[in-house]
N, C-alpha and C positions, 0 to 999 in steps of 0.2 A: 739166670735171673739177675745175679750180681753183675754180670758183664753188661746186661741191658741197662741196669740202673746207672752203672758207671758211664756208659755211652751217653745216656740222656743227660746226666749231670754235666759232662763235658760239653755237650751241645748247648745246654743252657748257659754255661759260663762263656762260651764263644759268642753267643748272641748278645750277652750282656756287655761284653767288652767291645764289640764292634758296633753296637747300636743298631743292628739289623733287626727289623720287625719279625717276630715269630708268629706264624699262622698255623693253625691245626689243619692237617691234611685229612679230609673226611669225604663223605659222599656228595658234597656240594649240592645240597637240597634246593638251593635257590637258583640253580642253573637251569636254563631252558634247554632241554635235552631231547626235543622232538625228533624222532627218526622218520616221521611221515610214512610209516608202514601201511601199505594198502591204499594210500591216497596220492601217490606220486603223480598219476595222470591228471587228477583234478587240480593239484597244486601247480603243475606245469601249465595247465590251461589258465590258471589265475595269475600267472607271472606278469602279464602286461599291467594288470590292475595293481598288483603288489609293487611292481617296479615304479610305477607312476607315483604311488603314495610315498615310497621310500625316498625317491629323488626329491620330492617336494619337502619332506620333513627332515632330510638328512643331506645337506650340501656336501659334506665330506665324502659320503658314499658316492654321490653323483660325480664328484671330481675324480675320485679314485677309479671309478668304473670307466670314465672316459679315457684316462691315462692308460689303464690296463688294457682296454680294447685296442688302443693305438699300438701299444707294445706287443700285444699278441699278434696283431696284423703284421707288424714289422718282422716278426720271427717266423712268418709263413703260415699263420692261421691254422695251426695244428689242432685237430679235434680228437681223432682216434687215440685211445679206445674210449674216450668220453662220449656221452650221448648227445651233446649239443655244444655249439660255440659258447653259450652262456656259462656252462660249467667250466670251460677252459678259462674264460675271462675272469670268472669268480676266483679261481685259484691264483691267477696272475695278480688280481687286485689284492688278495689277502697277503701275498708274499712281497708286495711293494713296500719298501721301508721308508721312502721319502715322505709320505703323508701319514705314516704310522696308523693306517686304518685298522690294522690287526689289533692294536692296543685298545682303541675305542670300541671296536667290535666285541672283543673278549670281555671288556668291562661290562658291556651291555648283556652279553650272553650269561655271565655269572649272576646277574640280578634279575633277568627277565622271567625266570621261573618261580619267582616269589608267589605269583598268582596268575591266573588266566588274564585278569584285567591288566596287570602290569605288562604282560606280553602284548595284548591287543592294543593298548593305548600308548605305551611308551617305548616299545621296542621297534625301532625304525631300521632294522637290519633284516627284516623278514626274508627279502629276496636273497641276500647273501647267505643267510643261515641255511635256507632250503637248498640253494645251489651247491654249497660246499658239502652238505650232508649227502646229496645225491651224487656228487662227483666222487666222494670218498667211497661210497657204496659201489659205484660203477667200476672204479679202479681196483677195488678189493676183489670184485668178481673177475676182472681181467687178470689180476695177479694170483688167482685161484686160492684166495684166502690165506696167502702166505703170512706167517708170523715174522716179526723182525726183532732183533736185539738192537736197541737204540739208546742214545744218550741225550740228556737235556740239562743244560746249565741254567742256574737261576742266580740273579744278582741282587735284587732289591729286598728279598726276604728269605727266611728259612721256614720250611714247612715241618711241623712236628708230627711224628707218627710213631707207631710201635709195631713190631712184627705181629702178623696175624690180622691187623686192621684191613677192612675192605674200603677202598677209597676210589674216587674219581677226580680227574683234573677239573671237570666242570666247565671246560672251555675247549676251543680248538687249540691244541698244544703242539708246537713245533719241536721236533727232536731231530737228531742226525745219526746216521749210521757211523759217523766218525766221532770218536770220543774227543779228539783234538779240536775239531770244529765246535763241538758242544761247549767245551771249556771256554771258548772265546765269547760265549754269550752270557756267562755268569760264573763268578768265583765263590759266591756265598754257599752254594750247595750244588750237588750233582745228583741226577737221577740216572740209574741204569734200568731201562724198561724193556721187558719182554711184552710186546704188543701184538695182538692178533687181529685188531680192527683198525689200527693205524696203517696208512698206506704210503708208499713212496710217491712223491709228487714232483720228482726231479724234472720230468719232461715239461711241466707246466709252471715251474717256479721261475721267479726273476733271478734266482741265484742257484743254478743247477749244481754248481761246485759244492754246495753245502750238503748235498745228499740228504735232502729233507724228507722226513716221514711225518705226516700230519695225523695227530691222534684226536679222535672225536670226543665231545663232552660226555658222551654216554658210556664209554668203555669203563669197565670196572677192573680193579686190580687188587691183589693181595700184597700187603707189605711183607716182603721176604726178609729183609735185613735193614737195619739202621746202624750206621757206623760213622766214625769221625776220622778224617785224615787231616791232621793239623787243625787249621781253622776252617776247613771245608767239610761240611756235612754231606753224607752220601746215603741215599735211600734206593733200595733195589725193589722193583715192582714186577709182578707177574700177572698177566691178563687172566681174568676169571670169566669174562663174557661182557654183557652189556646190561644196562638198566635205564629205563626212561619212565618218568611219571607222566609225561605228556605224549600225545600222539595225534597228529592231524589237527592241532589246536586251532589253526587259523580258520578251518572250515566249521568250527563250532562257534555259536553265539555265547553260550553260557553253559552251566552245568546240565541243562536240559538236553544239550546236544543239537539245538536248532542251528540251521545254517547261518553263518555270519552274514548279516546285512542282506539276507535273501539270496546269497550266492548258492547255487545249486537248486533253488526253487524254480519250478517250471516257468515262472514269470520273470525270472532274473534277467534274461537277455533283453527284455523290453525295457525294464527299469534302468539297466546299465548300458544300453546300446550305444548311446552317444559317448559315454566315458570310455567304453571299451574300444570304440573306433579310434579315439584320440590316443589312448594308451597303447594300442597295438601299433600305431604309427611310430610312437616313441620307442617301443620295444624293438621294432625292426631297425630303427636308426641306431640304437645302442647295443644291439647284438643279443638281446634277450630272446628274440625269435629269429 
């Protein structure tokens, strides 16, 4: 206990002297953590509609998707072992650094779970969130559920935690199998993570040399150790499973569970027919279908 108190005191002193913001590492309750369990087929059928909406509301996503699709095609349009070209393009878009899509996306993911209304009305990354979630699940199955020991560097803030805490990152978090590579992404603090739901995405990354493992927002971890190495804080995490408070949220209208906007209702194709025709054309052009 005395050692822990000393470590936390040193961490607090380091943060005070460097001016780096301290943030508590917790279960990230505001995160949108939908795993779409049991509704993957329905969500896939809805992708043309979702993509049309996201493209209209989110020009950054539209621009990044176009660039990612071109890059994916230039690299040979690999799909296997993923389920669709859209999943491959989503991973390519996420790992593109030039537009920093991943930053805006993760900012939105961390806040979209505040309420169902927040997600429905203000989260304009629905397509990307679903495709990344499905892609990681597909890759995890292909990798036979393999666990990984990975490293993650953080530069802008230090996360406070204590041994025994159960925590989540609450976003899609990039880590590396290489500790040296991870140090290059941040010197404020380092994570040593034993993940069993994060998966290697090297084959679909813009930067395969980084040996990237992508960790989902819903994986839970136990804090095993908190230590200080000079001015660098270090937290060791061990996977304990997953937790989601949302599931198949887009297919719900409200707490009553009604289908959103009549989607899934027997009359939905007639109400949405014209829009679906247009959005399907767009989806084919952009690689969603």
